[in-house]
LUMBAGU-889463 format. One line per field, with one value per residue (C-alpha): residue number from 0; x, y, z; residue in one letter. Coordinates in Angstrom, 3 decimals. Each point is the difference from the previous one (the first is absolute). Layout:
num <- c(NUM ...)
x <- c(X ...)
y <- c(Y ...)
z <- c(Z ...)
residu <- c(A ...)
***
This chain:
num <- c(0 1 2 3 4 5 6 7 8 9 10 11 12 13 14 15 16 17 18 19 20 21 22 23 24 25 26 27 28 29 30 31 32 33 34 35 36 37 38 39 40 41 42 43 44 45 46 47 48 49 50 51 52 53 54 55 56 57 58 59 60 61 62 63 64 65 66 67 68 69 70 71 72 73 74 75 76 77 78 79 80 81 82 83 84 85 86 87 88 89 90 91 92 93 94 95 96 97 98 99 100 101 102 103 104 105 106 107 108 109 110 111 112 113 114 115 116 117 118 119 120 121 122 123 124 125 126 127 128 129 130 131 132 133 134 135 136 137 138 139 140 141 142 143 144 145 146 147 148 149 150 151 152 153 154 155 156 157 158 159 160 161 162 163 164 165 166 167 168 169 170 171 172 173 174 175 176 177 178 179 180 181 182 183 184 185 186 187 188 189 190 191 192 193 194 195 196 197 198 199 200 201 202 203 204 205 206 207 208 209 210 211 212 213 214 215 216 217 218 219 220 221 222 223 224 225 226 227 228 229 230 231 232 233 234 235 236 237 238 239 240 241 242 243 244 245 246 247 248 249 250 251 252 253 254 255 256 257 258 259 260 261 262 263 264 265 266 267 268 269 270 271 272 273 274 275 276 277 278 279 280 281 282 283 284 285 286 287 288 289 290 291 292 293 294 295 296 297 298 299 300 301 302 303 304 305 306 307 308 309 310 311 312 313 314 315 316 317)
x <- c(146.787 -2.668 -1.495 3.420 0.606 -3.375 0.470 3.447 -1.365 -2.709 2.533 2.019 -3.063 -0.535 -3.663 -0.855 -2.618 -3.248 0.479 3.088 -1.687 -3.007 -1.507 -3.498 -2.554 -0.753 -3.326 -2.209 -3.178 -2.656 -1.844 -3.195 -1.832 -2.110 2.104 0.683 3.699 -0.391 -1.229 2.378 3.098 -0.941 -0.463 3.313 1.948 -1.760 -0.723 3.272 -1.542 -1.142 1.778 0.572 0.987 2.473 2.111 1.431 -3.121 -3.278 -3.053 -1.193 -2.348 -2.535 -1.607 -3.288 -0.571 -2.422 -1.725 -3.820 -0.284 2.238 -2.010 2.955 0.883 -3.392 -1.265 3.047 1.538 -2.095 0.733 3.732 0.030 -1.734 2.638 2.854 -1.520 -1.402 2.346 3.285 -0.672 1.401 -0.343 -2.308 0.879 -2.205 2.568 2.958 2.239 -0.869 2.006 3.258 0.979 -1.263 1.881 3.391 -1.455 -3.294 -1.920 -2.351 -2.559 -3.126 -1.603 -0.994 3.004 -1.698 0.569 3.715 1.434 -2.010 0.730 3.697 0.152 -1.078 2.203 3.236 -0.418 1.104 3.324 0.010 0.234 -3.251 -1.022 -2.863 -2.036 -1.277 -0.989 2.474 -2.635 -2.929 1.721 3.509 -0.076 -0.734 2.756 2.534 -1.292 0.539 3.586 0.680 -1.481 2.070 3.178 -0.773 -0.676 2.847 -2.418 0.884 -2.840 -0.723 -3.021 -0.347 -2.235 0.747 0.102 3.459 1.277 -1.927 1.647 0.271 3.465 1.092 -0.539 2.294 3.108 2.317 -0.585 -3.743 -1.267 -3.707 -2.664 -3.732 -1.919 -3.630 -2.157 -3.554 -1.180 -3.179 -0.693 -1.147 -1.853 1.547 3.610 1.134 2.781 -2.220 2.993 1.141 -2.936 0.920 1.789 3.027 0.835 0.578 1.839 2.314 0.774 0.986 2.267 1.560 1.247 0.603 1.148 -0.619 0.463 -3.327 -0.548 -3.262 -3.175 -2.887 -3.202 -2.610 -3.129 -3.095 -2.532 1.156 3.726 2.696 3.632 2.504 3.329 3.001 3.094 3.137 2.765 2.345 -2.538 -1.339 -3.759 -2.073 -3.703 -2.688 -3.259 -2.817 -3.075 -3.336 -1.587 2.925 2.751 3.103 3.487 2.820 2.861 2.129 3.542 1.832 3.764 2.520 0.124 -3.804 -0.015 -2.921 -1.095 -3.498 -1.539 -3.673 -1.203 1.434 -1.151 -0.529 2.229 0.239 2.642 2.488 -0.576 -0.236 3.686 0.767 -2.135 1.830 3.389 -1.269 -1.259 3.414 2.164 -2.160 1.140 -2.950 0.195 -1.645 1.566 -2.406 0.889 -1.190 -3.286 -0.562 0.863 -2.789 -2.411 1.324 -0.728 -3.577 -0.501 1.047 -2.243 -2.937 0.658 0.289 -3.364 -1.624 1.263 -1.339 3.100 2.622 3.528 0.689 3.432 1.017 0.188 2.551)
y <- c(75.353 2.672 -2.025 -0.294 3.749 0.881 -2.452 1.376 3.555 -1.103 -1.741 3.214 1.860 2.008 0.652 -0.009 2.699 -1.318 2.327 -1.993 -3.337 0.531 2.473 -1.339 2.396 -0.524 -1.758 1.845 -1.077 2.292 -0.462 2.062 0.943 2.629 3.050 1.971 -0.531 -3.662 0.993 2.933 -1.905 -2.860 2.377 1.762 -3.245 -2.134 2.433 0.366 2.699 2.256 3.358 -0.524 -3.666 -1.277 -2.922 -2.803 -1.566 -1.612 -0.521 -3.542 -1.057 1.386 -0.969 1.896 0.778 2.816 1.482 -0.002 2.671 2.553 1.739 0.847 -3.695 -1.648 2.416 -0.267 -3.427 -1.715 2.658 -0.061 -3.804 -0.100 2.287 -2.056 -3.252 0.996 2.766 -1.071 -3.756 -0.429 -3.279 0.187 -2.300 -1.188 0.351 2.280 -3.062 -0.871 3.045 -1.467 -2.198 2.546 3.155 1.430 2.784 1.191 3.291 0.155 2.454 -0.541 3.394 -0.919 0.344 -2.175 -3.054 0.535 -1.793 -3.172 0.071 0.697 -2.893 -2.269 1.726 -0.490 -3.755 0.657 1.426 2.626 3.814 1.806 3.567 1.105 2.838 2.763 -0.288 -2.518 -0.737 1.606 0.061 0.644 -3.394 -1.779 1.961 -1.119 -3.584 -0.032 1.202 -2.592 -2.799 1.011 0.004 -3.405 -1.483 1.876 1.513 3.419 2.527 3.655 2.275 3.474 2.595 0.844 3.681 -0.698 -0.030 3.078 3.428 0.225 -1.445 3.413 1.465 -2.382 1.481 -0.631 3.691 -0.486 1.744 -0.853 -1.063 0.294 -2.465 -0.283 -2.750 -1.358 -1.426 -2.080 -2.427 -3.630 -1.045 -3.461 1.149 0.571 2.321 2.243 1.721 -3.338 -0.083 3.028 2.601 -2.261 1.577 3.386 -1.595 -1.958 3.096 1.706 -2.881 -0.117 3.508 -0.188 -3.603 -2.047 1.187 1.554 0.099 1.912 0.616 2.442 -0.296 2.709 -1.591 1.430 -1.754 1.668 0.382 -0.707 0.725 -2.480 1.339 -2.059 1.036 -1.907 -0.972 2.579 2.791 0.224 0.319 -1.636 0.570 -1.727 1.675 -2.321 1.185 -1.792 -1.418 0.529 2.475 0.299 -1.218 2.436 1.017 2.902 -0.478 2.569 0.497 2.347 3.717 0.233 -2.046 -2.227 -2.027 -1.270 -2.543 0.906 -2.984 -3.490 -2.291 -3.681 -2.010 -3.721 -0.477 1.763 -2.488 -3.231 -0.048 0.164 -3.089 -1.825 0.804 -1.109 -3.305 -0.607 1.002 -0.380 3.470 2.312 3.494 1.327 -1.307 -2.142 1.984 3.215 -1.640 -1.028 3.549 1.236 -2.285 1.142 3.576 -0.913 -1.934 3.029 2.189 -2.304 0.223 3.780 0.223 -2.394 2.188 3.236 1.153 -0.082 -1.030 -3.737 -1.582 -2.503 -3.530 -2.609)
z <- c(68.257 0.550 2.812 1.615 -0.264 1.505 2.854 0.669 0.139 2.407 2.216 0.031 1.292 -3.179 -0.754 -3.698 -0.719 -1.419 -2.984 -0.918 0.517 -2.223 -2.400 0.569 1.553 3.651 0.479 2.476 1.730 1.446 3.283 -0.145 -3.183 1.780 -0.856 -3.156 0.696 -0.950 -3.459 -0.491 1.100 -2.314 -2.926 0.592 0.384 -2.617 -2.841 -1.906 -2.219 2.828 0.203 3.710 -0.338 2.576 -1.129 2.072 1.499 -0.999 2.169 -0.602 2.810 2.469 3.276 -0.106 3.688 0.853 3.053 -0.042 2.729 -1.779 -2.716 -2.214 -0.025 -0.377 -2.651 -2.265 0.366 -2.657 -2.595 0.703 0.013 -3.368 -1.505 1.425 -1.248 -3.394 -1.155 1.553 0.175 3.497 1.859 3.028 2.903 2.844 2.771 0.637 0.314 -3.597 -1.121 1.314 -2.988 -2.546 1.011 0.978 2.131 1.462 -0.053 2.993 -1.411 2.122 0.553 3.569 2.294 2.617 -2.187 -0.537 3.029 -0.599 -3.726 0.569 2.448 -2.867 -2.574 1.959 -0.514 -3.586 1.300 -2.729 0.159 0.799 -0.823 2.265 -1.464 2.224 2.691 1.419 2.648 1.793 3.400 1.269 1.745 -3.284 -1.757 2.603 -0.184 -3.779 0.485 2.697 -2.102 -3.014 2.076 1.475 -3.448 -1.749 -2.529 -1.490 -0.016 -0.460 -0.041 -1.461 -1.597 -3.618 1.077 1.428 -3.601 -1.081 -0.574 3.790 -0.550 -1.315 3.484 1.834 1.547 2.964 0.784 0.526 3.134 -0.167 -2.454 -0.614 -2.189 -0.967 -1.443 0.032 3.300 -0.490 2.823 0.105 3.172 0.300 0.203 3.599 -1.179 -2.084 -1.620 -1.411 -2.410 -2.126 2.081 -0.143 -3.382 1.608 2.923 -2.274 -2.047 3.244 0.989 -3.441 0.803 3.751 0.381 3.166 3.576 1.006 3.762 0.637 -2.010 0.405 -2.024 -0.449 -1.436 -1.677 -2.246 -3.224 0.641 2.539 0.774 1.409 1.260 1.021 1.894 -0.980 2.421 -1.519 0.553 -3.562 -0.527 -2.699 -0.684 -2.067 -1.055 -1.067 -1.889 -0.236 -1.878 -2.386 -0.835 -2.119 0.973 0.699 2.248 1.189 1.283 2.142 -0.006 1.693 -0.785 -0.329 -3.201 -0.952 -2.991 -0.825 -2.316 -0.165 -2.021 0.469 -2.818 0.747 -2.308 0.686 -2.695 2.281 2.840 -1.970 -1.043 3.726 0.469 -2.801 1.539 3.403 -1.395 -1.578 2.944 3.111 1.088 0.857 -1.532 3.170 3.218 1.996 3.127 -1.654 -1.004 3.612 1.097 -2.274 1.828 3.364 -1.145 -0.992 3.232 2.043 -2.166 0.755 3.733 -0.233 -1.747 2.500 2.854 -1.414 -1.840 2.740 -1.083 0.007 0.250 -2.658 1.362 -1.143)
residu <- c(M L R F V L C S L A L C G I V I P M Q A Q T A Q P I R L G I I G A D T S H A V E F T R I F N D D A A K D H V A G A R I V A V F K G G S P D V E S S S S R I E G F S T Q L R D K W H L T F V D H I A D L C P L V D G I L L E S V D G R T H L A Q F R Q A V A C H K P V F I D K P L A S T Y A D A K A I A Q L A T A Q H V P W F S A S S L R W S P I Q T L R S P Q L L S A F T W S P G P L E P H H Q L D L S W Y G I H G V E M L F S L M G P G V Q Q V T R T Y A P D A E V I T G V W K D G R I G T V H L G R P Y S S Y G A V A F Y P N N K S T A V N E M P I N Y S Q M L P Q I V D F M R T G V P P V P N A E T L D I F A F M D A A Q R S R D Q G G I P A N V Q P)
***
C-alpha cells in the first residue's frame, strides 16, 4: 500500500522531500584534504558532542588531492590527511569517481582554485549535489565553465564564503544605498584572478549586502593595501578594502537620511554555513543563486583588468 501511495504521488508530480523519506544523515564526500576546512567541517558534522555540532550530515570519504606548487597545500595536506584518517576514520579513495557509490553529496574543498574545474568535471559523473568551497575557480572563464557543465549534467551546485552568514546579515536592507567592506587580501601567485585567493571574502560580503548587478569596477592597488570600487546598474556604489598580509573582517552599510551601521569585527563561524549546505544537499536549491556567484567573479575579473591597466575603470563582462 505504501509503495502504491508513493508511486501515485510521483505520478501526480508531487516531490517528496528527502526529510520525509529518511531520517538518516546525508553522507558527504570531500575532494581535497589540503585545507583546514576539510578537518573543521568533518569535526562539526561528525562530532555529536561538539558545541557547534551541525546535525543532518556525516562526512564519510575523502579524495586526497593536493597541489605541490601551492605552499599552503603541499605543507599541510599530510597533517590534515592524518587527522581525517586517524581521528575521524574517513575512507580515502584513489579516484574522485570512487566517491560516487559512497556518498549522497560532495564537498569540493581543494584549496587551489585552479583544480576545481577538472575536479568538478569528474564529480558531476556522480550526479549528486556539489558544494564548491572558495574560490569557485581561479579564473572567470573556469567559473563560467563550471556553471555550464553543471547545467548540462543537471547537477546542483553552489559556492560561498562562510562570511556570508556572519553578522553582516544584520546590515542587509532594501533601503541600502552603498556599502564598504574590509577583509584580508593575501595573494597567491598561481591564481590568475588574484582576488579569488583570499580577497573573495571581502567581495562576497559586499555582494551579500549589495546583491548582483555590478557594471563597472575600479581598483586602486598598493603592495600593503588596496581598494576596489564597483558601480551597480542602479547607481549604488560598493567598495572593498583589502589589507595585507592580513586584517580583520568588517563592514559599514549606508542608508537614507545619513544613517549608517557598522560591524567592526566579523567572526568566522562555519557552523552558520554548514546547515545551509545540509539543506542544499537535501533540496538541490542553492542558498546563494548561481548567477550571483558568477557576478562576483565578473566583478573580480573586471577588478583584475582595472589593476592591469593602471587603475582605470573596467566594465564588467558577461
